[in-house]
C-alpha positions in Angstrom: 114.2 161.5 101.8 116.5 160.1 104.9 119.9 160.4 103.4 123.3 159.6 105.3 125.6 160.4 102.3 125.9 161.5 98.8 126.5 157.8 97.5 123.8 156.4 95.2 123.1 154.1 97.7 123.2 156.2 101.1 119.5 156.8 101.4 116.4 155.2 102.8 114.2 155.0 99.6 117.3 153.5 97.6 118.1 150.8 100.6 114.6 149.8 101.0 113.6 149.3 97.2 117.1 147.8 96.5 116.7 145.4 99.5 113.1 144.4 98.4 114.5 143.9 94.6 117.0 141.4 95.7 114.5 139.4 98.3 112.2 139.1 95.4 115.1 137.9 93.1 116.6 135.3 95.5 112.7 133.9 96.1 113.0 133.0 92.4 111.0 135.7 91.2 111.9 136.9 87.5 113.6 140.6 87.2 110.6 141.7 84.9 107.9 140.8 87.4 110.1 142.1 90.3 110.3 145.4 88.4 106.6 145.7 87.4 105.7 144.6 91.1 107.9 147.1 92.7 106.7 149.8 90.3 103.2 148.9 91.2 103.5 149.0 95.1 105.4 152.1 95.1 103.5 154.6 93.2 103.3 157.0 96.5 106.9 157.1 96.4 107.2 157.7 92.7 105.3 160.8 93.3 107.8 162.5 95.6 110.6 164.2 93.8 113.2 163.4 96.4 112.5 160.0 96.5 111.8 159.0 92.7 115.1 159.4 91.4 116.4 157.1 94.2 113.9 154.5 93.3 114.8 154.3 89.9 118.6 154.0 90.9 117.7 151.2 93.0 115.8 149.5 90.4 118.3 149.7 87.9 121.1 148.6 90.0 119.3 145.5 90.9 118.6 144.9 87.3 122.3 145.4 86.3 123.4 143.0 89.3 121.2 140.4 87.9 122.4 141.1 84.5 119.1 142.1 83.4 119.1 145.7 82.8 116.0 146.9 81.1 116.7 149.6 78.5 113.9 151.5 79.4 115.0 151.7 83.0 118.5 152.4 81.9 117.5 155.6 79.8 115.4 156.9 82.6 118.1 156.5 85.1 120.4 158.1 82.1 117.9 161.3 81.6 117.7 161.8 85.2 121.4 161.9 85.7 122.5 163.7 82.3 119.3 166.4 82.8 120.7 167.3 86.3 117.2 166.6 87.9 119.0 164.6 90.7 121.2 167.4 91.3 118.3 170.1 91.3 116.3 168.0 94.0 119.7 168.0 96.1 119.9 171.8 95.6 116.3 172.4 96.6 117.1 170.3 99.6 119.6 172.9 100.5 122.7 170.6 99.9 126.1 172.0 100.6 128.1 172.8 97.5 130.6 170.1 98.5 127.7 167.6 98.9 126.6 168.4 95.3 130.1 167.9 93.9 130.4 164.6 95.7 126.8 163.7 94.4 127.7 164.6 90.8 130.8 162.3 90.9 128.7 159.4 92.8 125.9 160.0 89.7 128.5 159.9 87.0 130.2 156.7 88.5 126.9 155.1 88.7 126.1 155.6 85.3 129.7 154.7 83.9 128.9 151.3 85.8 125.5 151.0 84.4 127.2 151.5 80.9 129.2 148.2 81.3 127.9 144.9 81.1 128.2 142.8 84.3 130.0 139.5 83.6 127.9 137.2 85.5 124.5 137.5 87.0 124.2 137.6 90.8 123.7 134.4 92.4 120.4 133.5 94.1 120.6 132.8 97.6 
């Protein structure tokens, strides 16, 4: 995992997946099709514990931005955050205690955001 910060979007996996999601959305693809395609094309990423959580965070945020957050995707992200799984991955990667605290805050803020409905869907460009 190439991380440059504790924020949800501060790593290579999230950045790559989110960018692909938005690019496909801007091309006119349906959010469900985008999600299916990215899951299908990124099975190797999903098999890597330090990358899989960031993959799901990017998918969830992309869906939320498009006002189409799938209940199953939300549940998966909620479980990752509430179970402490993401923080455990960070611990296994020898994250500093201050980074773990900052990451936990970022995770809770992200989950709170996902729990609120976005007023309008992202415009396609």
